[in-house]
C-alpha positions in Angstrom: 4.8 2.6 -9.2 2.5 4.4 -11.5 -0.5 6.0 -9.8 -3.6 5.7 -12.0 -4.9 9.2 -13.0 -8.4 8.0 -12.0 -7.5 6.3 -8.7 -9.3 9.0 -6.6 -11.7 10.2 -9.3 -14.8 11.7 -7.8 -13.3 11.9 -4.3 -13.4 15.1 -2.4 -10.5 15.7 0.1 -10.4 18.5 2.7 -6.7 19.1 3.6 -5.9 20.9 6.8 -2.5 22.7 7.1 -1.2 23.7 10.6 1.8 25.8 11.6 4.8 23.5 11.1 7.9 23.8 8.9 6.6 20.6 7.3 3.8 22.6 5.7 5.9 22.9 2.5 5.6 19.2 2.0 1.9 19.4 1.8 2.2 21.1 -1.5 3.6 17.8 -2.9 0.7 16.0 -1.2 -1.9 18.2 -3.0 -0.1 17.5 -6.3 -0.4 13.7 -5.7 -4.1 14.0 -4.8 -4.8 16.1 -8.0 -2.8 13.7 -10.2 -4.9 10.8 -8.9 -8.1 12.7 -9.9 -9.3 14.0 -6.5 -10.9 17.4 -5.9 -8.9 19.1 -3.1 -9.9 21.9 -0.8 -7.4 23.4 1.6 -8.0 24.9 5.0 -5.2 26.7 6.8 -4.6 28.0 10.4 -3.1 31.5 10.8 0.2 29.9 11.9 0.3 27.7 8.8 0.2 30.8 6.6 3.4 32.0 8.2 5.2 29.0 6.6 3.5 28.7 3.2 1.2 31.2 1.4 -2.3 30.5 0.4 -1.6 31.2 -3.3 0.7 28.2 -3.6 -2.1 25.8 -2.5 -4.7 27.6 -4.6 -2.5 27.3 -7.7 -2.1 23.5 -7.2 -5.6 22.7 -6.0 -7.4 25.2 -8.3 -9.7 26.0 -5.3 -9.8 28.9 -3.0 -8.1 28.3 0.4 -10.4 28.6 3.5 -8.8 30.4 6.5 -10.0 32.4 9.5 -10.4 35.6 7.5 -12.5 34.6 4.5 -15.3 32.3 5.7 -18.6 33.2 4.0 -22.2 32.4 4.8 -23.6 34.3 1.8 -24.9 31.2 0.0 -21.6 30.2 -1.6 -21.0 27.2 0.7 -17.5 28.5 1.6 -17.6 27.8 5.3 -16.5 25.2 7.7 -19.9 23.4 7.8 -20.5 23.1 4.0 -16.9 22.3 3.1 -16.7 19.6 5.8 -20.1 18.1 4.9 -19.2 18.0 1.2 -15.9 16.1 1.7 -15.2 12.3 1.7 -12.2 12.6 4.0 -10.4 15.2 6.1 -6.6 15.0 6.2 -4.5 17.2 8.5 -0.9 17.3 7.4 1.1 18.5 9.1 -0.7 18.2 12.5 1.2 20.1 15.2 1.2 19.0 18.9 -1.0 22.0 19.6 -3.6 21.0 17.1 -3.5 17.3 18.3 -4.2 18.4 21.9 -7.0 20.7 20.8 -8.7 18.0 18.7 -8.5 15.4 21.5 -10.3 17.9 23.8 -12.9 19.1 21.3 -11.5 22.6 21.2 -12.5 24.6 18.0 -10.7 27.9 18.2 -9.6 28.0 14.5 -11.4 27.4 11.2 -9.4 24.2 10.9 -10.4 22.7 14.2 -14.0 23.8 13.5 -13.9 21.8 10.2 -12.6 18.8 12.2 -15.5 18.9 14.6 -18.0 19.4 11.8 -16.6 16.5 9.7 -18.2 13.2 10.9 -16.2 10.8 8.8 -12.7 9.4 9.3 -10.0 12.0 9.7 -6.3 11.3 8.9 -3.6 13.0 10.9 0.1 13.3 10.0 1.8 14.6 13.1 4.8 16.9 13.0 6.7 18.1 16.0 10.0 18.2 17.9 10.9 14.8 19.5 10.3 16.0 23.1 7.0 17.5 22.1 5.7 14.5 20.2 6.8 12.2 23.0 5.2 14.4 25.7 2.8 12.2 27.8 -0.1 14.7 27.1 0.4 14.5 23.4 0.8 10.7 23.4 -2.4 10.5 25.5 -4.1 12.8 23.0 -3.1 10.6 20.0 -4.3 7.5 21.8 -7.7 9.2 22.4 -8.0 10.3 18.8 -7.1 6.8 17.6 -10.4 5.4 19.1 -12.4 8.5 18.1 -12.5 8.2 14.3 -9.0 9.4 13.6 -6.3 7.5 11.8 -2.6 8.3 12.2 0.3 8.3 9.8 3.4 7.5 11.9 6.1 10.1 12.1 9.7 9.5 10.9 13.0 9.5 12.7 15.4 11.9 10.9 17.1 15.2 11.3 14.6 17.8 12.4 14.4 21.5 11.7 15.8 22.1 15.2 19.0 20.4 14.1 18.5 17.3 16.3 17.9 13.8 15.0 14.9 12.1 16.4 11.3 11.0 16.0 8.7 13.6 15.0 9.2 14.4 11.3 6.0 14.3 9.3 5.6 11.2 7.1 6.5 11.6 3.4 3.7 12.9 1.2 3.6 9.6 -0.7 2.9 7.7 2.6 0.1 10.2 3.5 -1.3 9.8 0.0 -1.4 5.9 0.3 -3.1 6.1 3.7 -5.7 8.6 2.4 -6.4 6.4 -0.6 -6.8 3.3 1.6 -9.5 5.1 3.7 -11.3 6.2 0.5 -11.1 2.9 -1.4 -11.3 0.1 1.2 -14.4 -2.2 1.0 -16.1 -4.6 3.4 -14.9 -7.8 1.6 -11.1 -7.1 1.8 -11.0 -5.0 5.0 -9.2 -6.8 7.8 -8.7 -9.9 5.6 -5.2 -11.4 5.9 -3.6 -11.7 2.4 -0.2 -13.0 1.3 1.5 -12.0 -1.9 4.7 -13.6 -3.3 6.8 -11.8 -5.9 9.9 -11.5 -8.0 12.2 -14.1 -9.5 13.9 -16.4 -6.9 17.7 -16.1 -6.7 19.5 -19.5 -6.6 23.2 -19.2 -5.7 26.0 -20.8 -7.6 28.6 -19.4 -5.2 28.8 -16.3 -3.0 29.0 -13.9 -5.9 27.0 -15.6 -8.8 23.5 -16.8 -9.1 20.8 -18.0 -11.4 17.5 -16.1 -11.6 14.9 -14.8 -14.1 13.5 -11.6 -15.5 10.6 -11.3 -13.1 10.7 -7.7 -11.7 8.3 -8.1 -8.8 6.4 -5.1 -10.0 3.1 -7.0 -10.3 3.4 -8.4 -6.8 4.1 -4.9 -5.4 1.1 -3.6 -7.3 -1.1 -6.5 -5.9 0.1 -5.8 -2.4 -0.6 -2.1 -2.8 -4.1 -2.8 -4.2 -4.9 -5.1 -1.3 -3.7 -2.4 1.1 -5.9 0.1 -0.6 -8.9 -2.2 -0.3 -8.3 -2.5 3.5 -6.5 -5.9 3.7 -3.8 -6.9 6.1 -1.0 -7.6 3.6 2.2 -9.6 3.8 4.5 -9.4 0.8 7.2 -12.0 0.4 9.5 -11.2 -2.5 12.9 -10.9 -3.9 12.4 -7.5 -5.5 10.1 -4.6 -4.4 9.0 -1.2 -5.7 10.6 1.7 -3.8 7.4 3.5 -2.8 5.3 0.8 -1.2 3.0 1.8 1.6 4.9 1.3 4.9 2.0 -0.6 6.5 2.5 -3.5 4.1 4.6 -6.1 5.9 7.5 -7.1 3.7 9.8 -10.1 3.9 12.9 -9.9 1.6 14.0 -13.3 0.5 16.4 -14.8 -2.1 16.0 -18.5 -2.8 12.9 -20.6 -3.4 13.7 -22.5 -0.2 13.8 -19.4 1.9 10.6 -18.2 0.3 8.9 -21.5 1.0 9.9 -21.3 4.7 8.4 -17.8 5.2 5.4 -18.7 3.1 4.5 -21.7 5.2 4.8 -19.6 8.4 2.8 -16.8 6.9 -0.1 -19.1 5.9 -0.2 -20.5 9.4 -0.5 -17.0 10.9 -3.0 -15.8 8.2 -5.4 -18.5 9.2 -5.6 -17.2 12.8 -7.4 -14.0 11.8 -6.9 -10.7 13.6 -8.3 -8.7 16.5 -10.6 -5.7 15.9 -9.7 -2.3 17.2 -11.3 -0.5 20.1 -13.6 2.5 19.2 -15.7 5.1 20.9 -17.8 5.3 17.7 -19.6 1.9 18.3 -20.3 -0.3 21.3 -19.0 -3.5 19.8 -16.4 -5.3 22.1 -12.9 -6.2 20.8 -13.2 -9.5 19.0 -11.5 -11.9 16.6 -12.0 -11.0 12.9 -12.0 -14.4 11.1 -12.1 -14.0 7.3 -10.8 -16.6 4.9 -7.3 -15.5 3.9 -6.0 -15.2 0.3 -2.7 -16.1 -1.3 -1.5 -14.5 -4.5 1.4 -16.5 -5.9 3.0 -14.0 -8.3 6.6 -15.0 -7.7 8.6 -16.6 -10.5 10.0 -19.6 -8.6 13.0 -21.3 -10.3 12.1 -24.6 -11.9 15.7 -25.8 -11.6 18.4 -25.0 -9.0 22.1 -25.6 -8.8 22.9 -29.1 -7.5 26.0 -28.1 -5.7 26.1 -24.4 -4.6 29.6 -23.5 -3.4 30.9 -21.3 -0.6 33.2 -18.4 -1.5 33.9 -17.4 -5.1 34.9 -20.0 -7.6 38.0 -18.9 -9.5 38.1 -19.1 -13.3 41.6 -20.6 -13.0 40.0 -23.5 -11.2 37.0 -23.8 -13.5 38.9 -23.8 -16.7 37.8 -22.7 -20.2 34.2 -24.1 -19.7 31.9 -24.5 -16.8 29.3 -27.2 -16.8 26.7 -26.3 -14.1 24.8 -29.3 -12.8 21.1 -28.4 -12.1 18.4 -30.3 -10.4 14.6 -30.0 -10.6 13.3 -27.7 -7.8 10.5 -28.7 -5.5 7.1 -27.3 -6.6 6.3 -24.6 -4.1 2.7 -24.1 -5.3 1.9 -27.8 -5.1 3.6 -28.4 -1.8 2.0 -25.6 0.4 -1.1 -26.4 2.5 -4.0 -24.6 0.6 -6.7 -25.8 2.9 -8.7 -22.9 4.3 -7.0 -20.3 2.1 -8.1 -19.0 -1.4 -5.1 -19.3 -3.8 -4.6 -17.4 -7.0 -1.7 -18.5 -9.1 0.2 -16.6 -11.8 1.3 -18.1 -15.0 3.8 -16.5 -17.5 3.8 -17.9 -21.0 5.6 -16.9 -24.3 3.7 -19.1 -26.7 0.1 -17.8 -27.1 -1.0 -20.9 -28.9 -0.7 -23.1 -25.7 -0.8 -20.4 -23.0 -4.5 -20.7 -22.2 -4.4 -24.5 -22.1 -1.4 -24.5 -19.8 -3.0 -21.9 -17.5 -6.2 -23.8 -17.2 -4.4 -27.0 -16.4 -3.0 -25.3 -13.3 -6.5 -25.1 -11.8 -6.6 -28.9 -11.5 -3.0 -29.9 -11.3 -2.0 -27.4 -8.6 -5.5 -27.3 -7.0 -5.7 -23.5 -7.1 -8.9 -21.3 -7.1 -7.9 -19.1 -10.0 -5.0 -18.4 -12.4 -3.8 -15.1 -13.8 -2.3 -15.7 -17.2 0.4 -13.3 -18.4 1.5 -13.7 -22.0 5.0 -12.2 -22.4 5.7 -10.6 -25.8 7.2 -7.4 -27.3 4.1 -5.3 -26.2 3.9 -6.9 -22.8 7.5 -7.6 -21.6 9.0 -8.4 -18.2 9.6 -5.4 -16.1 7.1 -3.0 -17.8 4.9 -0.7 -15.9 1.7 -2.0 -17.6 0.2 -5.5 -17.9 -2.5 -7.5 -19.5 -4.0 -10.5 -17.6 -6.5 -13.2 -18.3 -8.2 -14.1 -15.1 -9.3 -17.8 -15.1 -11.4 -19.8 -12.6 -13.2 -23.1 -12.9 -16.3 -21.3 -14.0 -15.1 -18.3 -16.0 -12.3 -16.7 -18.0 -12.1 -13.0 -18.3 -9.5 -10.8 -20.2 -8.7 -7.7 -18.2 -8.0 -4.6 -20.2 -4.3 -3.6 -20.5 -3.4 -0.9 -18.0 -0.9 0.2 -15.4 -0.2 -2.6 -13.0 -2.0 -1.1 -10.0 -5.2 -0.7 -12.1 -4.8 -4.3 -13.3 -4.2 -5.5 -9.7 -7.5 -3.7 -8.6 -9.3 -5.5 -11.4 -7.9 -8.8 -10.3 -9.2 -8.2 -6.7 -12.7 -7.4 -8.1 -12.8 -10.9 -9.6 -11.0 -12.7 -6.9 -13.6 -11.7 -4.3 -16.1 -13.9 -6.1 -14.1 -17.1 -5.7 
C-alpha cells in the first residue's frame, strides 16, 4: 500500500532507541516516518549506541541525536525537557526489558527515561527481549502497569531470536510500529472506538475444485479503507477475498471466497458491531469502565458476483468428459447489499461503472433501491483501471454529491471518511 508523503506532515516524533540488537530496525522506522512527512528527533541510551551509531540516525532524520553526553541548556532547546514538550508523540523502539521496568517505576537514570517522564502525551513502546525475559512476571506486570498509564504497546513477534532460539520477544516490524504511531497521531473523536466493517475484493464462485468465476476487483480500495479507519481510531473488521500484504495487524481480517460465505460472516459481524465495545481502564482519568455505544458503519467495497454457477462440481472436471465445448449454466445471485439488515448501521455502498454517461444515474439509484446512506462511484477507464494504486471517487448522499480528487487509495479513503462522518 502506498503511504501518502503528507500522511504525517507537521507531526513531530521523538524516537527513543534502547540497547537491543533490534536497534538496527529502527533505522527503517525513521525512514518510514520521514517518507510520510514527519519531523523525527532521536534520543539514544548509552547501550543503544553500542549497536548502532548516532551518525546513521542523524543521516536519516536530518536532526542531531540526543544522548547522555550532549544535552544542552544554552538556549538551543536541545535537552530532554524541550525536545519532549515539542513532540506530538514519543516512540521507544526497541524497548528493552530493563527500560520497561524502569518506566513502570518512574526511574529516570538515562536521557531517554528522562524524556519519557517529561513527555505528557501517549507513548508507544515496541518491546524487544529474549522470551524468558519478556515473559518474566515482573516485566509482564510492568507492561500491564504501563498500559493503563498512557502507554500503548506494539506486540512482539514469535520468531528466531538473536540468541538462536525461537520464541516470543522479537520487536514488531517497522511497518507495524509505523501504523500504530500514525493511528495515535491521526485518530479523532468521531471514529475512535467505533465498530466498522469493510468488505472487499471480487467474490470467488467455484465451478469445480480447481476452476472458478470471479472479477478484476483487487481488494486494494477495501484494504485502504480498513487502514484509514484504523488510523482514525476505529475498531475495524475487514471481510475480503484479497488483501494488501502490509495491513496493520490490529485490523481483524476474515478471508472468504464465495458471496455466500461473505454473507454469513457479514451478518454475524453486523450483529456484533451493534453491541458496541468496552472502554479501557486508565490511571489518567477517573472514569469507570463502561460500554462505548457508537452507531457502527458498513463500507460495502466488495465486488459481489451478480451470477453464480448453478451446479458447482466436486473434484476436477476432465476435458475428456466435457468435450469440445463447455456450456456453464449460471443463475442470478442473491443481492447481498439488499438482503442485509441495515437498521442501526450506516451503510456506504461502492459502485463500479464503465459507461460514464449513465454512471451517475445508476449510482444515485442505489441510494433508494438498496436503502444505503451513501454511494462511492468509481468509473473504470484507462486512467482509472482495476488494481491500480490510485483512485478517483464521487461520494454521493441524498443531500450532496462530491468529486474527490484523484490520489493514492489511502488518501482517497481518508477523504471518504471525512464525508462519511456527516451522514
